[in-house]
Each structure stands twice: as C-alpha cells, then as structure tokens.
C-alpha positions in Angstrom: -55.2 -10.6 4.4 -52.9 -11.6 7.2 -50.2 -12.6 4.7 -50.7 -9.4 2.7 -50.4 -7.2 5.9 -47.3 -9.2 6.9 -45.7 -8.7 3.5 -46.4 -4.9 3.6 -44.9 -4.7 7.1 -41.8 -6.7 5.9 -41.4 -4.3 2.9 -41.6 -1.3 5.2 -39.0 -2.8 7.6 -36.8 -3.6 4.6 -37.0 0.0 3.3 -36.3 1.4 6.8 -33.3 -0.9 7.1 -32.0 0.2 3.7 -32.4 3.8 4.6 -30.5 3.2 7.9 -27.6 1.5 6.1 -27.6 4.3 3.4 -27.2 6.9 6.2 -24.2 5.0 7.5 -22.7 4.8 4.0 -23.2 8.6 3.5 -21.4 9.2 6.8 -18.5 6.9 5.7 -18.6 6.5 1.9 -16.2 3.6 1.9 -19.0 1.5 3.4 -20.5 1.5 -0.1 -17.9 -1.1 -1.0 -19.5 -3.5 1.5 -22.6 -5.6 1.1 -25.6 -5.0 3.3 -24.9 -8.2 5.2 -21.2 -7.2 5.8 -22.3 -3.7 7.0 -24.9 -5.2 9.3 -22.2 -7.5 10.7 -20.1 -4.5 11.7 -23.0 -2.5 13.1 -24.3 -5.3 15.1 -21.0 -5.4 16.9 -20.5 -1.7 17.3 -19.1 -2.1 20.8 -16.4 -4.3 19.6 -14.1 -2.2 17.3 -12.2 -5.3 16.2 -15.3 -6.4 14.3 -14.2 -4.2 11.3 -11.0 -6.0 10.8 -12.2 -8.6 8.2 -13.8 -5.9 6.1 -11.0 -3.3 6.0 -9.6 -4.9 2.8 -12.7 -3.8 0.9 -12.8 -0.3 2.3 -9.1 0.6 1.8 -6.6 0.0 -0.9 -4.1 -2.0 1.1 -4.9 -1.2 4.8 -6.1 -4.7 5.8 -5.6 -4.6 9.5 -5.4 -2.1 12.4 -3.0 -2.5 15.3 -5.3 -2.4 18.4 -4.0 -2.2 21.9 -3.9 -5.2 24.3 -7.2 -6.6 25.3 -10.0 -8.3 23.3 -12.1 -5.1 23.2 -9.4 -2.5 23.3 -10.4 0.9 21.7 -6.8 2.0 21.2 -5.6 2.0 17.6 -1.8 2.4 17.3 -1.2 1.8 13.6 -2.1 0.1 10.3 -0.9 -3.1 8.6 -0.8 -3.9 4.9 -1.5 -7.3 3.2 2.3 -7.9 3.0 2.7 -7.4 6.7 4.2 -3.9 6.7 3.2 -2.0 9.7 3.2 1.8 10.1 2.6 3.5 13.4 0.0 6.3 13.4 1.1 9.8 14.1 -0.6 9.4 17.5 -3.0 6.9 19.1 -6.5 6.9 17.9 -9.5 6.0 20.1 -12.3 4.0 18.5 -15.1 5.8 20.2 -18.6 6.8 19.2 -20.3 5.3 16.1 -18.1 3.1 13.9 -18.6 5.3 10.8 -17.3 8.2 12.9 -14.0 6.6 14.1 -13.3 5.2 10.6 -14.0 8.5 8.8 -11.8 11.2 7.2 -13.0 13.5 10.0 -10.6 12.5 12.8 -10.9 8.8 12.2 -8.9 6.0 10.7 -9.0 7.4 7.2 -7.8 10.8 8.5 -5.0 9.2 10.5 -3.9 7.1 7.5 -3.6 10.2 5.3 -1.8 12.2 8.1 0.6 9.3 8.8 1.5 8.7 5.1 2.1 12.4 4.7 4.3 12.5 7.8 6.5 9.5 6.8 6.7 10.9 3.2 7.8 14.3 4.5 10.5 12.6 6.7 11.6 10.5 3.7 11.9 13.6 1.5 14.1 15.3 4.1 16.2 12.2 4.7 16.9 11.5 1.1 19.4 14.3 0.6 21.5 13.5 3.7 21.5 9.7 3.5 23.3 7.4 1.0 20.6 6.1 -1.4 21.0 2.4 -0.7 20.8 3.0 3.0 17.8 5.3 2.6 16.0 2.6 0.5 16.8 -0.1 3.0 15.4 1.9 5.9 12.3 3.5 4.3 8.7 2.2 3.8 8.0 1.0 0.3 5.5 3.7 -0.5 7.9 6.3 0.7 10.7 5.1 -1.6 8.4 5.2 -4.6 6.9 8.6 -3.9 10.1 10.4 -2.7 12.1 8.7 -5.5 9.7 10.2 -8.0 9.9 13.6 -6.4 13.7 13.7 -6.6 13.8 12.2 -10.1 11.5 15.1 -11.3 13.6 17.7 -9.4 16.9 16.6 -10.9 15.4 16.2 -14.3 14.0 19.8 -14.3 17.3 21.1 -12.9 18.9 19.8 -16.1 16.2 21.1 -18.4 16.3 24.5 -16.7 19.9 25.2 -17.9 19.7 28.1 -20.3 22.3 27.1 -22.9 20.9 24.3 -25.1 24.3 22.7 -25.7 24.9 22.4 -22.0 21.5 20.9 -21.4 22.3 18.0 -23.7 25.6 17.5 -22.0 24.0 17.6 -18.5 21.3 15.2 -19.6 24.0 12.7 -20.6 25.4 13.0 -17.1 22.0 12.6 -15.6 21.4 9.5 -17.7 24.6 8.0 -16.4 23.5 8.8 -12.8 20.2 7.0 -13.5 22.1 3.9 -14.7 24.4 4.1 -11.7 21.5 4.3 -9.3 20.0 1.2 -11.0 23.3 -0.6 -10.6 23.3 0.3 -6.9 19.8 -1.2 -6.4 20.9 -4.3 -8.2 23.8 -4.7 -5.7 21.4 -4.0 -2.9 19.1 -6.9 -4.0 22.0 -9.2 -3.6 22.4 -8.2 0.1 20.6 -9.8 3.0 17.2 -8.1 3.0 13.9 -8.8 4.7 10.9 -9.8 2.6 9.5 -6.3 2.9 12.8 -4.6 2.0 13.2 -6.8 -1.0 9.7 -6.0 -2.3 10.4 -2.3 -1.8 13.7 -2.5 -3.8 12.1 -4.5 -6.6 9.3 -1.9 -6.9 11.9 0.9 -7.0 13.9 -0.9 -9.6 10.8 -1.2 -11.8 10.2 2.5 -11.4 13.9 3.5 -12.0 14.0 1.4 -15.2 11.0 3.3 -16.5 12.6 6.6 -15.5 15.9 5.7 -17.1 14.1 5.0 -20.3 12.4 8.4 -20.2 15.7 10.2 -19.6 17.4 8.2 -22.4 14.7 9.3 -24.8 15.0 12.9 -23.7 18.7 12.7 -24.3 18.4 11.0 -27.7 15.8 13.5 -28.8 17.9 16.4 -27.5 15.1 17.9 -25.4 16.3 21.1 -23.9 13.2 22.7 -22.3 10.9 22.0 -19.5 8.0 23.2 -21.7 8.7 20.5 -24.3 5.7 18.2 -24.6 7.9 15.1 -24.3 8.7 16.2 -20.7 5.3 17.7 -19.9 3.4 14.5 -20.7 5.3 12.6 -18.0 3.8 12.1 -14.5 5.8 14.4 -12.4 5.9 14.5 -8.6 6.8 17.6 -6.5 7.1 18.4 -2.8 5.4 21.8 -2.5 7.0 23.5 0.5 4.3 26.1 0.8 1.6 23.5 0.9 3.9 21.1 2.8 2.5 18.3 0.6 3.1 16.2 -2.5 1.7 17.5 -5.8 1.4 15.6 -9.0 1.4 17.2 -12.4 1.0 16.0 -16.0 0.7 18.5 -18.9 -1.9 21.1 -17.5 -3.3 18.8 -14.8 -2.4 19.3 -11.2 -3.6 17.1 -8.3 -2.8 16.6 -4.7 -1.2 13.3 -3.7 -4.0 11.3 -1.9 -1.8 9.6 0.7 -3.8 6.4 0.4 -1.8 3.6 2.1 -0.5 1.3 -0.6 1.7 -1.0 1.4 4.5 -2.9 -0.4 2.6 -3.7 -3.6 4.5 -4.6 -6.8 4.4 -2.2 -9.7 4.0 -2.5 -13.5 5.8 0.8 -14.2 
C-alpha cells in the first residue's frame, strides 16, 4: 500500500509538472522545440538570463547567442549573434526581466526585438541600395539584407520592364535587363576576388547563388518573349516587394501574398 500510494503521488507530481511546463510553452511557443529536461534547466536558473544561451539554437532559426552586457548575471541584452559569428545590434537595449518566457516572447521580448531589428536593417538596406554602388552596398550590408533587398529590387526592375505597354519594346528592354543581370553577376565575381572577411564572403556567395537563379529566370522570360506581368511564367515566381504603406516587406507568388517574417537567418548558404 505504501508503494502504491507513493506511485500515485509520483504520477500526480509528474502530471502537475507537465501542466506547468505546458503553461510555459503556451506563453512562449518556441519552448515546444525543447525537451522537458532542457526547459527545466532554463526555468531552474530563472535568475540567470544567460542560462538560455545553450538552448537558443533550438528555439530560433539562426539566433544562437545573445549579446549580454558586462557581468556574469547582466540583464542587459544588446544584440543577437548567428552561428557564423555575425552580430546585429538590437534597435534598443532589452532588459531580461520577469519570467523567462516573457522576456523571450514576441510581446516585447527577444523574438519581438529580433523581428523589429531585421525589419529596421532591411528598411535601411532598401533605402541605401539606390544611392550606393552595388558592390560597396553588398560589402557593407548584412547577409540577410543583401538577399532580401536584392530580391526586392530584382522584382521591381523586372516588373518595370514587363509594365511597358508596347510588346516589342518589352522584349527589347528585357534583353537589356538580362545584360544588366549578367553584368551584376560579373561585378560580384570581381568582388569575391577582393579581400573580404569570412562573413562578407559568405554573403557574396549567397547573393551570387541567388543572382544566377534570377538571371536564368530573366533569360527564360526573354527567350519566351513574355511581355506581361500577368503571364503565368512571371506570376509563378517568388516575388519580393517593399510596401511603403505597410512599411514592410511583402512576398507574392501567383495569388498568394504573405508578410515577410523577419526571422534572423544569419549568413547561411543558399541552394537557390
């Protein structure tokens, strides 16, 4: 009877513990990516914000470390760091106060600051693109910004060509746009030969991969003599826009339209 009572008590404790952990996961859904043991490790050190560092990799795409202030138990968070070592400063300092699920959350926590920061640097990159030579812009921009803003301007310039009313002029303009795509690729090839940091090189390589894919699309549009934005060959492409009314990046493909999530990607390589 003693063992039976102890077993029932243990089951009750286990259920209450699982309910408690579930409440934390509901408050910060990214905790669902952690095991119960990992979550307990974080919660048991709630007064030491740095305890989350080993587990960030499972909660975010490529935010693997936070830049805390000086001091072993500092509550000041200044920025985020990717697996490749790229560091982006937050739009403002974040205080790791209250429960851990609160200061990590999308409601004024790390997730919120990540999104706001990536939106901010993307907006700045979008504004700088037109007034800065492309190679210099690529060299001085974060990798994710070069990929996103490069996609925005590629879509913009492609649709400027497809918006020309006379079909004959569209084909001619598409030929010029194809040449510009090739020239931009040549410029990136020259940039790779320059003295670059490891992060800069990863950014350039990722952009080259994307630009090769974009060049192939433009070449196909040119060869098929596509002359309208409404043509399915163009509509099926993943198209990035900066919506000035929303002050945000929007992605479209055929009839689908979604907001860019601003998840921090770091300097990851790309397949396309």
